[in-house]
C-alpha positions, 0 to 999 in steps of 0.5 A: 565356226560356232561350235554348235552351228550346223555346217553348210556345204557348198552342194547342200543337197544331192539332187538326184530323185529318191525312188524305190518300189517299196517307197511309202507316200508321204503322209503329210498335207504339204504343210505339216511335215512327215517325221521319221524317228529311227530308234524306239528308245525312250527319246524316240517314244518321247518324241512320238508322243509329242508329235501326237499331241502336236498333230504331226505325222510320224513313224518309228523304225527300230532295228531290233526285233523288239525293245528290251531296255536295260535292267537298270535304274533311272531317275527323273526331277523337276527338269522334266516332270512338268512335261509329264503333267502337261502329257497326263503321264505323271500320276501313272508315272508316280505308280512305278516310281519312289521318291528318294530323299537320302543317299549314303556313301560307304566304304568296302568295309561299310564305313559311312563316308557321308549321308545327303538328303534333299529335304532342304531343297525339296520345297524350293524345287516343288518336285520329288527326285523319283527313282524307278526301273528302266523297263517299268518306265519304258513300258508306260511310254510305249502304252502311250504310242500306237503299236502300228507306229513302231516298225521293228527289224528295221536296221537302217543301212543308208539314208538320202535327202534332197530338196524334195525329202528324205529316205532311209533304206533298211537291211530287209530291203525296204525304203521309207520316205518322209520330210524329216529324219530324227536319229534317236538311235543311241551312242552309236547312231546309225543316222549319225554315222551316215550323216557324218560320213557325207559331211566328212566327204564334203570337208565340213565335219568338225575335227572334234566329231570325228573322234570316238566316244570316250570310254572310262568305265564299264558296268553291270546292271540289273533289277531283281525280281520281287523279293521277300520283304521279310528277308529283305526288309530294305525293299519296304522303305516307302521311299527309295534309299540310295546305298553307294560303296566305294571299293577299297583295293578294287576298282569297283563301286557298287550302288543299290536302289529299292523300286516298287514291286519289292525289287532292288535295282543294282549296278557295279561300275568298274573304272578302266585303267586305260583306253587300251583296256577299253578297246580290248574289252570292246573287242572281246564283247562286241555283242553283249549278252547274258554269256559274256557277263560271267567274268564281271559276275565273279569279280562282283559277287562277294562285294558286301552291302549295307543291308546285310547281304552281298551283291552276289545274292542280288545277282542271284535273285535277278533273271540272267536276261535282265542283267546287262553289261555296258560301257559308260561313255561320254561325248558331246558332239558338235553336229546335230543337224544338217538339211533334213536330218537331226539327232537327239538324245545319246546320238547328239550327246552321250552323258555319263549316267552319274547325275541321272541326267541322260534320259533327261536330256533326251526327253528335253531334246525331244520337248524342244524339237517338237516345239520347233516343228510345231512352229515350222511355217513350211516345208521348204528346205530353208524353214526345216534347216532353220527349225532344226538349227533353232532346236540345237541352238536352244539346247546346246548350251544346257546340254553342255552344262550337264555334260560337265556336271555328269563328268564331276559326278562320276569322280565323286561316285566312281573314281578310284585314283588318289586325286579322285579320292581326295576330291570326293573327300572335299566334296563331301566334307569341306564344301558347306551345305549352303553351297551345295543346296544353291547349286541343286537349286541352280540346276533345277531352274532349267525345266522347259515345257511343251510350248503348244500345250497348257503349262503345268502348275507352277511348283516350287519357288525356283525361278525358272530359266525363261523358254522361247514361246511358240509363235503359233500357239500364241497366235492360235490362242489369240485367235481362240479368245477373239472367236469366243468374244464374238460368240458371246456377243451373239444373242441366244435365241428366246424360248418363244423363238425356238 
């Protein structure tokens, strides 16, 4: 079996009718799919914005009463910023973010290990590497989605799909019906779990998809309130300057970034010694919240920072409900779609955040999936299956590459074993700068854009990875040119005739 081909069970559909008193009617016209998105995170919102541009009806179903994104730092780069230009979001995005050109790495005693900068590759890449607070970016995306399209308190308990459509049933007793179901509901996706149970019962789920996510780290993250620039001059930097510290005599590494609003994003990462430790922590903290953070805060509060203060000082300047503690997990699933159901973002591939590519990959998923749905020739089961498989075929190899890069970067930034420290030393001190720059430019070459919108201006000198074009958009553009040519040959009425 090709590792990223969707399974084809003998009984491909449950032919039982999908009926329920609270079922909503389809919003599609019989040609355009009605899409149900489960999960109102960044991937789900980004897909919604794209579908709106494509004229594809959708609804979003979110399990929480409201979305409160983690108070952590995020980064976007040339791999996705062109799409923000296409969607007229880029200028607003620049207002909530800062360019990042300098990365400093220290030991716990504040002895500097290395300084890296992006000046050598910036012109070739064409875009800044920009850092920002995750809640700010989430608010920007949410502002582009009509409020009535997002339905909160909709915890999905089950799903059912057949030749006519797909249905979800929620904990409040309501059911919803559509043509395509998108699981954008994170690493522990309810959509994926239900889909995989069905495929496992049919004996077609790959063995690797039956395994749990790998847990190697746990982190504490937060964003301070606005700080006094006199007391904290670090926040006045016009660029976001990253300081990362590799602790000695501790399993922790910690990082800070300055972001707009005189704020500082901070992250403390602890390497877990064993899988048993990870499972114990998961058992003890099945529900994350402010009350479960105290032990980790106590361990981190005295960590020194190169800006003349401690991590504990920044934690004190952070609202307690804005501090989050989460596992840093990883897994690349093989099965991304089946019949009318498809997965995007963390539901399909959970990357370590060390390379800053988790959110980028989720948004790239949304870009490619929206393009495949735009080109959908019909609502037949075969057409839908082919479109969802096409999405995975276009994305899988690129995600797999980023998965490996994120794992390697985690060793560079968080690894505490002797072998990992030796790898880090070699990476920062022995690899020639030219090779590092070449790797950066190679990573910048994959930058897919929305195929049914005018392309963003060409930026940088990097040769981009070719992208599969939209057949429908090309046809529509050709028809538009022909119409314009015909109209140009029609004589305008004279003033006398008017």
